N, C-alpha and C positions, 0 to 999 in steps of 0.2 A: 503492500500499500504506500502511495507516495503521500507525503507531509507537506500539506499548503502551506504551514507557517513560513510566512514573510514572502511568498511566492507573489509576483505582481500580475494582477489580472487586469485586462480592458473589457468593458461592458459596453456595448452599444445599445442605443434605445433603454437606457438605465432608468430614465424619469417615471417608468410606470410598469405594471405589469410582469411579465416574464424577465424582462431586464432588471427591475428593481429588487424581484425578489432573489435572481441570481447574484448580484451585486451583496445582499444581505447573508445569502449563504456562505459565501466565499469568505465575506468578513468574518463570519461566526468560526470559520474552519480555520482561522488565523492567516489568512492572505491578505497582502495590500490591494486596494482596489481603485482603479481610474474609471471614475462613472461618468460616461459621455452620452449627450442628447441635446435635442436643441433647447428645451424647456430648463434652463439654467436654475431658476427659482425654485423648482421641484428636485433640481439634482444637489442644491444646496441644503434643503430640507433632509433629503436621504443621509447627506453627510453627517448630520448630527445624530442618525440613529446607528451608524455603522460603528461595529467595535474595535476595528483597526484603522491605521492611518488610509485616509482617501483623499484622491484628487479629482476635483471637480472640471470637467473638460466640456466647455459648451461647444457643439459639433453636430452640424448638417451633413450626414452621410453622403448628400447627393450631389454636394458641391466638391470636386476633387481638388482645387486648390484650397478650401477651408480643411480638408481631411488632411492634405500634406503639411500646412501650415501649423494645424493644432498639433500632430504627433511631433513636428521639428521643434513645438515649444516646450515639451515635455522638459523639466529639469532632469540633470543627471540622474539623481535618483529615484525617477520615474521612467527611464528609456529602456530598461531592460525586461520589456514584456515577456514573461513567461506563458500566459495564457489569453488568449483571444477569443472572445464571445461575440460572433457577429449575430446580435438578436435584433439590430433596429429591422422592422418591417411593419408592412400594412397591407390591408385591401381596401376596395373601393367597390361598393355597389354589387349588384347581382343582375346587370343588364345582359340581355342577349349581346353578341358582338356585334350586330348590325345596328344597335341602340344605344352602344356604349360611349362613353364620355372620353373625349380624349385626354382632359386633364386628369381623369382616374387613372388611365393607362399609364401616363407618365409618372404618376405619383409612385405606382406599384413597381415600374421598371427601373425608375431612378433610383428607387430606395431599397426595393428586394434584391435587385440584381447589379446594378451599378455600384450602388452605394457599397455592398458587401465586397465588391470586387475593388474599390478604392483604398477601402479601410485594409484588405488583406494586402493589396500591393504595397502599402506604406509601412504597415507593420513585420511581415513575414522576412524580407530579407534581413533584419535584426536579427530574428530567431535563427535564420540560415547560419548567420555570422557566427552566433554565440555557440550554435549547436545544441540548443536545446528549444521547445516550444509545442504548444497545443493550440491547435484551432478549432473551435466549436461553432459551427453553423448551425443555427435554427432554422430548419425548414417546416415540413408539414405534411399530414396527409394528402393536402392538395398537392403534393410533390411526387405522390404515388396515384392518384386517381382523378381524372377530371369529372366535375359534377356541372350540372346546369348551372349557368350564369357565371361560374367561376372561370371562365376562358382565359382572360388574360391574368389573373392572380394565381391560376393553375400553373400556366406558361412560367410565372417568375418564380414559382416553388419547384418545378421541374427543372428550372436552370438552376436553382441553388444545388440540387441534387448533382446534376451533371458538372458543376463547378466542383463541388464537393470531391465527387469521386476522380477528377481529373487531379485536381491540386494532391489528391492522396499518391496519384502515380507520379507526379511531379517531385515530391518529397520523400519518394521511397528509399532514396540512398542517404537518407538525414536520419537524425534521431526524432526529428518532428513527428507528432501525431496529428490526424485530422479525424474530427468527427461530426456527424450530423444527428440532431435531435429532432424528430419529426412528430410535433403534437396532434392529437384530433382536437376535439371540442374543448378548449380552454376559456373559462370566463374571466376576461380580463377587460380593457376597453377595445379591445380588437372589433366586436361589432359594432360597437357605438362610433368608432372612426370608419367602418365600412360602409355603414348607413348614414354617413355626414350628421352625427349627433342626434340622431332619431333613437332615443332611449327606448321608447315603448318598443319599437320595431328591433332593436338589439337584445330586448330582454325575452322575447318570443323565442329567440335561437337557444336559449336555455332552459325553456320551460318544460316541464315535466320529466326532466333529467338531471343527475348529479354530474355536472361536468367538471372537468379537472380544474384544480387551482394553479396560479402561477408558480407557488412553492412547490408542485408535485415536478414541474418541468426542472425549476432550480435544482431539485433534488438529483435528478437524472444527470444534469450538466456537472454537478459536483462531483457525483460518483464517477462519472468516466475520468474525470481529471484527479482521482485518486487511485487508479489503476498502476500496478508497479509499471516501470519504464518500458518494459518489453511488450506490454498488452496495450493495444490499439482497439478500442471501441470504435468501429466505421460507422455503427447507423443504430439508433432506436427509434421506434415506432411508440407512442405513447397515446393510449385512448383511455377514456373513461369507462369503467366496466360494461355501460350499458350502451356502448357504440362498438360497432363491428367494422364498419367502414366509413368512408367520408359521408354515404347517405344512407347507410344502415345503422338505426339506433333504437331504442327501446324508451319510450315515453310514456311515463304512469299516468293513467287517465284523470 
């Protein structure tokens, strides 16, 4: 088992949901955490709750120049990132493709795909140079199955899966590990963001079912990071017990 004490972890999308829970879990395990997101006020509030040292990094992963500048701005004590959690991501709407909104498509592709690429391209070279590191990409059951109305979101998560597999091949001659965690239904701000703040519609997604919590996914992420160095957890699909696939679940009457 790998001890996480004083390991340095960068978590994107740390202002809410899975990212926030992941930062908390790593801190509880003794790691130092760089919490990155656009909403600096939320990060500042989270920082007061973490048990270990943390670094607040205001970051929009969609802007390559901002990603590069933010990582370059890290002080010496915060540069040696051991674990990167590419968590920042979102979904927009459930429209049919021919009725979809261009802005929503760009939000998903720029965040879920390009943002992951920008952060990875900026952070991973340092890991390779230091001869250590673990990259955890947050995918989705939507990266394994396409569902009605999920067209572009599913495409973005299929891309995360392909990027993760390709990255694992690219790093096979290094000590670095690459993991994807692919959740099913998790109750976070995800559905509220998808439906542009329509909380009533978002609540219907979880009606009659006990979904996963952000902490459930955080636990899985931290577990992968604590395996012995020769053990690489390639992929974990995490579903609520009442969910069998993207479109098959049992809802209590």
